[in-house]
N, C-alpha and C positions, 0 to 999 in steps of 0.2 A: 640565757637559761630562764631568768626570772620572767622575761616577756613570754616565753613559750608556756610557762606555768599559768600566767594570767590569762592567756588566750584559751588554754585548755579549760580553766575554771569557768570562763565566760561561756564557752561553747556548751559545757555541761549544764550550766544554768539555763541556757536557752532550750536545750533538749529536754531538761526536766520540766520546764514551764510548758513546752508543747505537749509533753506526755500527760501533764495534769489536766489539759483542756479536753473536754469530751469530743470525740470524733463526730464531725457533721455527717449526717446521712446523705448519700448520693441523691440528687434531685433529678427527676424526669418530668417531662410533660405528661406522659402516659405510662402507667405501670400495669402490666398484665401479670397477675399472680395465679398460682395454683393450677397451672395448665400442664397438659401432656404435650410437649412440644415435638412436633414432627417437622424437621427442618426443610423438607422437600427433596432431599438428596436420595431418598429411597431407604434411608435408615429407619429403624423403629423409633417410636417416640421415647422421650425421657422427660422427667419432671424438671421444670425450670421456670424461672420468671423472665419476663422481657421488659426492658426499660427503653422508652422511646423519647428522643429529644430532637426537635426541629425536623420532624418528618422522617427521621431515620432511626434504625435500631441502634441504640447506644450500648446495650449490654444484654447478654443472655446468660443466665446462671442463677445462683442463689442470691436473691436480692431482698432478704428479709428485713434489712434495716433501711432500705431505700424509701423515699417519699416521692409523691408525684401530685400534680394538679388533678389528674384523673386516674383513678385506680379501678381496674376491671378485674373482677373475680371470675376466672375461667371455670371455677368449680369442677375441676378434674376433666373438663372437656378437652378435645383435641385443638391444638393451636398450630395452624399451618400457614405457609405463605398464601397470599391471595391468588386465585386461579387466573391463568392466562389463556384467553381464547385466541388461538392463532389463525382462525379463519372466520371473520365476522363481517356482516354487512351493516353493522350498527353505527358506523361512523357518520353516515349521512343523516339518519334520524336524530342522532345526538346533536348534530350541528343545526338542523333545520326545524326541529319540532320542539318547542319550548317545554311541553309537558313530558318529554322523554329524556331531557338532558340529565336528569338524576340517574338514569339507567337502572331503575328499580328491578326489572326482570333479571338483569345481570347480577346485581348485588345480592339478590335473594338466593342466588346459586353460589355466592362466594367469588364471583368473577370480579377482579379489580383492574384488569388490563385486557384490551382487545387489540387485535391487529386488523386494521381496516383496509379498504380498497382491494379486495381479493378478486379472483377470476378475471384479471385484466382490466377491471373497471376503476372507477373513481376519477377525480380530477387530475389533470397534468400539472396544475399549479398547486403544489402542496403547501406553499406558504400561505396562500389565501385560505385554504382549508384549515390550516393550523390556527390562523388568526381568528377565524369564525368560531372555532371550537373553544379557544382560550377566552375570547372576549365574553362569551355567553356563560362560561362555566360549565363543567361536566362532572358527573359523579364518578367516572372511572377514567383510567389512563387510556390513551389511544396511541398506538404505533402505526405509522403510515407505510403503505407500499405504493409503488408507482405501477400503474396498470399498462401492460403491453397493448391491450385492445384500445385503450384511450389514446395512447401515444400513436398507434397506427392510424386511428380515426382522425387525429389531429393533422397528420401529415398526408395520408392517402385517401381518407374518407372510407367508404364502404366498398371500394372497388375490389373485385376478385382478381387480383394479379399480384405479382411479386414486386417488391420495392426496387426502385432504381438505386444506383450507388449514392446519388445525392440525397434521395429520400431516406436511405438507411443512415446516412450521416446526420440528417436532421433528427431522426428518431433517437440516435445515440445521444445527441445533444440534450434532448428532452429528458432522457433517463439520467444523464450526468447531472443536469440541473437539479432534478429531484433528489438524487443521492446527496448532492451538496446541501440540499435543504433538510437533510436528516432522514430520508427514507431508509427503511430497513431492507429493501430489496425490490425485486421485480416480480409482479404477479402476472399470470396469463390465464386466459380462458380460451384454449384452443378448440373447444367444442362450439364456441359462440362466434357470431359475426361481430367484428371483422377479424378476430384472432385466428379463426379457422382458415383464413385465406393466406396466412403466413407459412412459409416453409420453415423447417427446423433451423436452417442456417441463419435466418433472420433473427430467430429467438436467441440462438447462441450468441450472436453479435451483441444483442442488447443485454443479455444476462452477464456477459463478460464485463460490461461497463459496471453493472451492479457489483460484481465480484471485486472489481478494482477498489471499491470503497468498503470492502468487508461485508457487503450485502449478500443476500441469497436469492434464490429463484423458487417460487412456489406456483404450482400449476393445477388449475382444473384441466385435466388431461384431455387430449384430442378426442378420445373415445373411451367412455367408461363401460361400454357394453360391446356391441358388435355392429355399430352404425357404419363405420368406415374401416379403419385399420385395426380395430379391436383393442380391448383393454390391455392385453399383454404388450403389444407393440407400442401402445401409448405410454405405459410405464417405462418401457425401454427408451422412449424418446426423452423422458425426463432425465433418465440416467445419462443418456448421450449429452444432453445440454449441460448437465452438471459436470461431466467429465471433460468435455471439450471447452466449456466456458470457464473451467477452474472455479466453480462456485458450488455452494451447498444447494442441493435440489430437494424439493418437497413435493410428494404426490398429495395434492389437496383432497380432503374428504374422501379418502380412498375407499373404493367399493368395487364389486363386480355386479354391474347393473343388468338386470333382466335374466329370465330363465335360461336363455342360451349361454349365458356367461357364468352362471352359478358354478362355484368350485374353482374358478380360475384365480381366485385370490392366492391359492397355494403356489401357482406358477409365478404370479407377480411377486410374491414374497421371495421366492427363490431367486428371481432376477435381481431384486434389491440386495439380498444377502450376498450374491456373487459379486455385485458391484462394490459393496462395502468391503468385501474380502480383498479386493484389489486396490482399495484406498479411495473409492469415490464416496463422498459424504452425501448419502441419500437418506431421506427420512419420509415419514408419512404423517398425516393427521386424519382424524376420523370422528364422526358424531355417532352416538349409539342408538340408531334407529334403523328399522327395516324399510323406511320410506325416505325418498329424496324429495326435493322440491325445486321447481324451475318454472318457466312460463310455458304455456301450452304450445306456442309456436316453436320454441326452441326444441321441445321434446318431440314434436310430431312433424315439423318442417325445418329441421336444422339446415342452415346454409341457404335457405330461401330468402332472398332480399326483396321482399315485397311489402309495401305499406298496407295497412288494413283497407284503405280505400281501393287500392289496386286489386286486392283479393275480393273485395265486395263486388267489384265489376265482373270478376270472373264467376262469382257465385250466381249473380242475377242475370247475366247476359245469356242470350239464347243462340248466338251465332255458332257455327261449327267450330271456329277457332277457340271460342271461349269454352265450349263444351269439352273440346279435346284437352285444353289446359286444366279445366276443372277435374276431369277424369284422371289426369296425371297426378294432380295434387292429392286427390283422394286415395289414389293407389299408394302414394308415398306415405300418407297418414296411416293407411291400413297396415302397411308393412311395419311402420314404427310403433303402432299400437301393439303389435305382436312382440316387439322387442321389450316392451314395458309391461308384459303380462296381461294385456288386453284393456278394454274400456272400463271394466269393473275395477281395475287397479288405479284409475286416474280420478282423483277427487279434486273438485274445484275449490281453491283456497280464497281467491279474490277475483271478482268480475264486476267491474264498475257498471257496465250497461244493465246488468240484471243481478243485483245482490241476492235474489231469491235462489239462485243456482249454487251459491256458496255452501259447501258442505255436502253437496250431492256428487255422485260419481258420473262420469261421462256416460256410462251405460244407462243409468237411471234417467238422465236428461234426454238421451236419444230415444229411449222407450216412450217417454212422455210426449215426444214430438212425432213419434212414428217415423223416425228417420234412421239411417245407418249411423253408427258412431263416427265414421269418417266425415260424413256430410255435416253432422252436428258440430264436430270439432272445427271444420272449415268455416262454418257460419259464425261460430263464436270468435275465431281468430279474425274474421273480417270485421267484427264489431269493436275490436279493441283488445288490449293485452289482458290475458287471463293467467293468473298464477295457479299452479297445481301442486298437490301432494301426490307423489307417485310411488306406489307400493311395489318395489322391484328388487329387493335384496333378500338374500338367504341368511339365516341365523348363523350357519357354520362359517360363512365368509366373514360376517361381522366379528365373530369370536376370534377367528384366525388372524385377522388384521390387528385386533385390539391387543393381543398378547405379545406382539412384537416389541422389543425393548426400544425401538426407534419410533414408535407410534405415539404422537402427541394427541391430546384431547382438543376438540374444537366443536363448534356448533353449526357453522354455516348459516347461523340465524341472523335475525335483524331485531329491530324494536318496532312494535306496532301499538297503536292506541287501542284501547278496549273497544270492541265492536267493529273494528275495521277488518271485516272478512273473517276467514277461518284459516289462519296461517298454520304452518308446520309447528308442532309443539316444541321443537328444538329451540325456538326463540326463547321460551320460558323454562325449559327443563333439561337441556343437554348435559350439563355438568352434574346436576343433582341425580339424573338418571344413571350416569356412569357409576356413581356411588351406591345408589339405592338398588338398582337392578343388576348391574354387571359385577359389582363388588359384593354387595351384601346378599342379594337373593340368589343369584346364579353362580356366584363364586368363580367367575371367569378370571378375575384379577384380584390380587391382594390389596389391602388398604394402602400399604406403602407404595405399591406399583401404581395404583390409581392416583395418589397424590403427586408422585413424581411426574406422571404423564401430564399433569395439569399445572405444574409449577417449575421445578428446576430444569426439566428437559426442554420445554419450549423456551425458557429464558436463555438457556445455553445455546440452543440452535439459532435463535434470533439475535444473540449477542446482547441481551439485556443483563449486563454484568451485575447490576445492583438490584435485581428483582428475581422472584421465584425461589428465594432462599431466606431462611431466618438465621442471620449472623450479624455480628457487629458491622455497622456501616451500611447495611443494605437498606433500601427504601422500606418503610414500614407499611407494606401492603399485607394485611393479615386477616385470616378468617378463623373464627372460633365456633366450634360446633360439636355436637355429639354425632359421630358417624352412624350410630344406630337409628337416628331420628331424621336424617336428611332424606327427603323424598321429592320426586317430581309429581306435581299434580296436573300438569298440562297433558291433555289427551288429544287425539285426532278430532274428536267431536267438541271438546272444550279446551282449546289450546292456549288461551290467554289467562292461565292461572299461575300465580307465583309459586315457586318452589318453597318448601318448608325446611326448617332445620338450622338455618344460619342465625346464631344468637348474637354475635358481634362481628362486624366487618370494619376494617380500617383501610383507608386509602391515603397514602402519603402521611400516615400518622394521625389522620383525622377520622373520628368515629362516624361512619355513615349508616351503620346498623347498630342500634343500641338496645340490647336485650330484646331483639326481635323486631324492633320498630325502626323505620327509616327516619333519619334525622333531617334530611333535606339538604345536607351539606354538599358542596360541589368542589371537592379538592383535587379532582383529576387533572392530569397534565397530558399534553401532547409530547410524547417521548421523541427523542432525537437520536438516531444512530450515530455513533462516533467510533473512533479507533479503539477506544477502551470500553465500549458498551453503550448504554443509553443513559440519558439524564432527563 
């Protein structure tokens, strides 16, 4: 009894001593105060502070007594997850162009993560790509896809035929290896060579492998207009691949391309709705512009496997055979120009043989040469690759696709050095434009809907379990801005202008935009798909 009393007195003394000591404030690496926190889920904002430790969010709530090495006053601005671009061509320039490694055009829009190697492209050796990105340092995170077109090219080349059984096995092995290396899924570009030569069964076989690792399938569909099977049938093909391959399917940069296809977005959306109603996980992504971008040859001579030198001989030769082939090519170009709203709707973005043509329409170039548009296009194709901006979408279709709850934000953009041609403005403005034009000016979507489409929705679809949300334990990818001031400055005539409005941006807990100024930090990571998400 005496012993119990002594122990009790001792314990009380310890407790009293502890109570008399002042409570130490919680310490963080970074503390964000006075923000309107919109967590990315689609919920409205609430007032809260965010504490960050070792690159991750350690606390969200009332942190008035906390201290930190770096304190950011959000000053009543919106605090959201960093934006995720699910369809980006920026991985290659991030890797190979030192001046672009910081990803300023992305950070200026609040983009902190991109998904690279879309449209069936990119390397088949993802480990080498990962190493090159990590060793040089990058300003944003990169998630990798394995491209169907690259895999097919590695095994079959550019032959227009179906794969043999052994070739299909080799392609499966390449996809499996990429998934083991951390790929988030399989991308395809069934409009482009050599992906266009594959039948649906081949793609299902490879998508199934990605699905076995929890990966997904995302596709530049076989036909976005009415080139071959049509946009509706092409969306249905994605649905079939997802359903039979037991994998999540995504219609990449969804659109209805060309006047003949305008209005078909409603039919495509109905097809997706019906598939989802029966349990098929199908989604879409979209960039908010009326113009697309590709190369001149793909737009006007899709599926034609001829090197520029071969086309040059056809253009210059005077033999009856050459004239016949030239006439056939020009007829194809004439037909495809009609699909894309004519030569006036084709603007040259980049043309190395003659940079003076950049920014001009095909119609203007043809008139200056006193040639037909189809002959002008053929001559340009014969001299080398030309990238174009193609005005071919209707506003009603853009809006109808955008308002769907399963449509994610994307850019389909890349990174370019200033003065390198006249690229599509989406490279510099896609995410800012979604907020400035479609949320604020036109009222097509709400602020909550817009943020969700750029954060938690893509993170959930791609299996990035620790990104796209603001919660304890999540990676500290964060954007701080006034939604009334975000705007895209990039235009079709001056496309390489940084967006405005991002006041602070953090990538993995490191400040990369500090009060509107780039810090030059390179804290980005190459993410790896795993059974529980990404890391």
